[in-house]
C-alpha positions in Angstrom: 0.0 0.0 0.0 1.3 3.5 -0.9 0.7 5.8 2.1 1.2 9.5 2.4 2.3 10.4 5.9 1.9 14.1 6.6 4.1 15.4 9.4 6.1 12.2 8.9 9.4 13.6 10.2 7.8 14.5 13.5 7.7 12.4 16.6 4.7 10.2 16.1 4.8 10.4 12.3 8.4 9.0 12.1 7.7 6.1 14.4 4.6 5.3 12.3 6.6 5.5 9.1 9.0 2.9 10.5 6.2 0.5 11.4 4.5 0.9 8.0 7.7 0.3 6.1 8.5 -2.8 8.2 5.2 -4.2 7.1 5.9 -3.7 3.4 4.1 -0.4 2.7 5.6 2.3 0.5 5.7 5.5 2.6 6.0 9.0 1.2 6.5 11.7 3.8 5.5 15.4 3.6 6.5 17.8 6.3 7.3 21.5 6.6 10.0 20.8 9.2 8.6 23.5 11.6 9.1 21.2 14.6 11.3 18.4 13.2 14.5 17.7 11.2 15.0 16.4 7.7 17.8 14.0 8.9 15.0 11.9 10.4 14.6 10.5 6.9 18.1 9.0 7.2 17.3 7.6 10.6 14.2 5.8 9.2 16.4 4.3 6.5 19.0 3.2 9.1 16.2 1.4 11.1 14.3 -0.1 8.1 16.8 -0.3 5.3 14.4 1.8 3.2 14.6 5.6 2.6 11.1 7.1 2.1 10.6 9.7 -0.5 10.4 13.1 1.2 8.6 16.3 0.2 9.2 19.6 1.9 5.6 20.7 1.9 3.4 23.3 3.5 -0.1 21.8 3.5 -1.7 25.3 3.8 -0.3 25.9 0.3 -2.7 24.3 -2.2 -0.1 24.0 -5.0 2.5 22.3 -2.8 -0.2 19.9 -1.5 -1.4 19.1 -5.0 2.1 18.3 -6.2 2.2 15.3 -3.8 -0.9 13.8 -5.5 0.2 14.7 -9.1 3.4 12.8 -8.6 2.1 9.9 -6.5 -1.0 7.7 -6.6 -1.8 7.1 -2.9 -3.9 4.4 -1.4 -4.3 6.1 1.9 -3.2 9.2 3.9 -2.2 9.3 7.6 -2.5 13.0 8.6 -0.3 14.0 11.5 0.8 17.5 10.4 -0.3 20.3 12.7 0.6 22.6 15.5 0.1 20.7 18.8 1.0 22.6 22.0 -1.8 23.3 24.4 -0.2 26.2 26.1 1.0 27.9 22.9 -2.5 27.5 21.4 -4.0 29.6 24.3 -1.5 32.3 23.5 -1.7 32.1 19.7 -5.2 30.8 18.9 -5.5 32.4 15.5 -2.3 30.7 14.4 -3.6 27.3 15.5 -7.0 27.7 13.8 -5.5 29.0 10.6 -2.8 26.3 10.3 -4.6 23.2 11.6 -8.0 23.8 9.9 -6.7 25.2 6.6 -4.2 22.4 6.1 -6.7 19.7 6.9 -9.3 21.1 4.6 -6.9 21.6 1.7 -5.6 18.0 2.2 -9.1 16.5 2.1 -10.1 18.5 -1.0 -6.9 17.4 -2.8 -7.5 13.8 -1.8 -11.0 13.9 -3.2 -9.8 15.5 -6.4 -7.3 12.6 -7.0 -9.6 9.8 -5.8 -7.9 8.9 -2.6 -10.6 8.6 0.1 -9.0 6.6 2.9 -7.8 8.9 5.7 -6.5 8.3 9.2 -6.5 11.5 11.3 -4.3 12.2 14.2 -6.8 13.5 16.8 -6.5 13.8 20.5 -8.0 13.1 23.9 -8.4 16.8 24.3 -11.6 16.5 22.3 -13.2 15.1 25.5 -12.6 18.4 27.4 -12.8 17.9 31.1 -14.6 14.5 31.4 -17.0 13.8 34.2 -15.3 10.5 34.9 -12.4 8.3 33.8 -11.6 6.1 32.0 -12.9 7.8 28.9 -14.9 5.9 26.2 -15.3 7.0 22.6 -19.0 7.8 23.1 -18.4 10.3 25.9 -19.6 13.9 25.3 -17.1 16.1 23.3 -16.0 19.5 24.3 -12.7 21.3 24.6 -10.7 23.5 27.1 -8.1 25.0 24.8 -7.7 26.1 21.1 -5.5 23.2 20.2 -8.2 20.7 21.3 -10.8 22.8 19.5 -9.0 22.5 16.2 -8.9 18.7 16.6 -12.6 18.6 17.4 -13.4 20.9 14.5 -11.4 18.8 12.1 -13.1 15.6 13.4 -16.5 17.3 12.6 -15.3 18.5 9.2 -14.2 15.0 8.2 -17.4 13.4 9.7 -19.5 15.8 7.6 -17.4 14.9 4.6 -18.3 11.3 5.0 -22.0 12.1 5.3 -21.8 14.0 2.1 -19.8 11.3 0.3 -20.2 7.8 1.8 -17.2 6.5 -0.3 -14.8 8.0 2.3 -13.2 5.8 4.9 -12.1 8.0 7.8 -10.6 6.8 11.0 -10.2 9.3 13.9 -7.5 8.1 16.4 -7.7 10.0 19.7 -4.3 9.9 21.3 -3.6 10.1 25.0 0.0 11.1 25.9 2.8 9.6 23.8 6.2 9.4 25.4 9.3 7.2 24.9 11.5 6.6 21.8 12.3 3.8 19.3 14.2 0.9 20.8 17.1 1.7 18.5 17.5 5.1 20.1 17.7 6.7 16.6 14.3 8.5 16.6 12.4 10.0 19.4 10.9 13.3 20.5 13.2 16.1 19.6 11.3 19.4 19.3 12.9 22.5 18.0 13.5 25.0 20.8 12.1 24.7 24.3 9.9 21.6 24.6 6.2 22.0 25.2 5.7 18.3 26.2 6.6 16.8 29.5 9.0 14.0 28.7 11.5 15.9 26.4 11.5 18.6 29.0 12.4 16.1 31.7 15.1 14.7 29.5 16.7 18.1 29.0 16.5 18.9 32.7 18.1 15.5 33.6 20.9 16.2 31.0 21.6 19.7 32.5 20.4 21.5 29.4 17.6 23.1 31.3 17.7 24.2 34.9 14.5 22.7 36.3 11.1 21.3 35.4 8.1 23.4 36.0 5.2 21.4 37.3 2.0 23.2 36.5 -0.1 23.0 39.6 -0.1 20.6 42.6 -3.7 21.3 43.8 -5.6 19.1 41.4 -7.9 16.4 42.9 -5.4 13.6 42.2 -3.3 11.4 44.4 -0.5 13.8 44.6 -2.1 17.0 43.4 -0.4 17.0 40.0 -2.2 16.3 36.7 -2.8 12.7 35.8 -2.5 11.5 32.2 -2.5 8.2 30.3 1.1 7.9 28.9 1.5 5.6 26.0 4.8 4.5 24.3 5.1 6.1 20.9 5.8 2.7 19.3 2.6 1.3 20.7 0.8 4.4 19.3 2.4 3.9 15.9 1.2 0.3 15.8 -2.3 1.6 16.5 -2.1 3.4 13.1 -0.9 0.3 11.4 -3.8 -1.7 12.9 -6.3 0.9 11.7 -4.8 1.0 8.2 -5.0 -2.8 8.0 -8.2 -3.6 9.8 -10.6 -0.8 8.9 -12.0 -1.8 5.5 -15.5 -0.4 5.5 -16.3 3.2 4.5 -17.7 5.6 7.1 -16.3 7.2 10.2 -14.4 5.0 12.8 -13.3 6.4 16.1 -10.7 4.8 18.5 -9.0 5.8 21.7 -5.3 5.0 21.7 -4.1 4.7 25.3 -3.1 2.2 28.0 -6.0 2.6 30.4 -3.6 3.6 33.2 -3.0 7.1 34.6 0.2 8.5 36.0 0.8 11.9 37.5 3.5 14.3 36.5 5.4 13.4 39.7 4.9 9.7 39.0 6.7 10.2 35.7 9.5 12.2 37.3 10.1 9.6 40.0 10.0 6.7 37.5 12.4 8.5 35.2 14.9 9.1 38.0 14.6 5.5 39.2 15.2 3.7 35.9 17.9 6.0 34.6 19.8 6.9 37.9 19.5 10.6 37.3 17.9 13.6 39.2 15.2 15.8 37.8 15.0 19.1 39.8 11.5 20.6 39.6 9.5 23.5 41.0 5.7 23.8 41.5 4.2 26.7 39.6 0.7 27.9 38.8 -1.7 25.8 36.7 -1.4 26.1 33.0 -4.3 27.5 31.0 -6.3 24.7 29.3 -5.1 21.8 31.4 -7.5 19.4 33.2 -7.0 17.3 36.3 -7.1 13.8 34.8 -7.3 12.1 31.4 -7.2 8.3 31.1 -8.4 6.2 28.2 -10.7 3.2 28.0 -8.9 1.4 25.0 -11.3 -1.6 24.9 -12.8 -0.7 21.5 -9.4 -0.6 19.8 -8.6 -4.0 21.3 -11.9 -5.6 20.3 -12.1 -4.1 16.7 -8.5 -3.6 15.7 -6.8 -6.3 17.8 -4.5 -3.6 19.2 -3.2 -3.3 22.7 -0.2 -1.7 24.3 3.0 -3.6 25.1 5.4 -1.1 26.7 5.2 -0.2 30.4 6.1 3.1 32.1 9.7 2.1 33.0 10.4 1.2 29.3 8.9 4.6 28.2 11.3 6.4 30.6 14.3 4.3 29.8 13.9 4.6 26.0 13.6 8.4 26.3 16.9 8.7 28.1 18.5 6.2 25.6 17.5 8.4 22.8 19.3 11.3 24.3 22.4 9.2 24.9 22.4 8.1 21.2 22.2 11.7 20.1 25.2 12.6 22.3 27.2 9.8 20.6 26.6 11.3 17.1 
C-alpha cells in the first residue's frame, strides 16, 4: 500500500513510518520541518533499510499539496501534520485555527480530487474536554478547554460531515492520549525545535543539565499527589495503532478509537519513574496551573482492542528508559 504520511518527520509520524515500512508499505513523507529535522529520513532508513521519499511541503499551500498527488497515486493518507502545543494554542489561537484547519481542509479537498478517500486522522483526547469521569470511552460527550483541542474537534467534525456528504470516504479518527518514549534503536524520538512543550522531552533536557529545572503546572488538582494525571503511551505502541487501523478498517464511514493504556500516572509519578530507571535527578518546582489543562485524562482502550486487535505492550519504565536512551544516542553522534 502506498501511504502519504503528513508530518512524517515528526515524533509520532516518524515512528509510524518505520512500522509501516516494516510491514511492506511504501511510505511518502510530507513535512514543513517546523518542529522536526530532515535527517529523520536517514534515521528511518537506518532502522528499516528503506529511505522514504520526502517532500518539503506546506499543507496550507494548495499548489504544494497538489504536487504530492500529481506525482504519486496514494492508497491512503495518515494525517499527523499540525501545531500541537496546548499552552501555545492559548497564547496564539489564530495561528492554530489558521494552520490546523486550513491544512486539513486543503488536504481533504486534494485527496477527493485525486480519488484517494482513505484517511487516518491524528486526533487527541483533548476533544473530551474535562470529562465527568475516567476512563474515557469514545462515546463520551465532546468539548474542549483550549484552542489546540478545539482545532482537533473541529477537524473531526469536518471529516465526519465529509463522509456524510460522500459515503465513499473511509475516515478513522484516532484519539491519542499522551505519547512518550522513543524507538528501541535510540535513533528516533521526541526532539522538538526550541524549548519543549511536552513533559518527557523537558524532563530529559533537565536531567541532562540542558535546562535548569522542570516546572510542574499545579499541585492542587484532585489527584493522588495534586499534579495532573495522564494516560502515557509508548510512541511505538501508538504507531502500531495506526498500522492496525490501516490494515483492519476496511469499511467506508467514520471510525473512532482511543489509543491509550488505560492507566493514569501523575507528573510526579513520571519524574520519579524516570529518576529511578535512569539513575539521574530531575529538579522541579511547582508553579501555577497552565491554562487549558485538566486534572485527569485516562483512556478506555477496549474498543481498539476488540475491533483492531490492538493493545499496548510497553510499560512506564520502558517509556522512561527509552527516552533517556534516545538522548544518549544523540550525544554519541
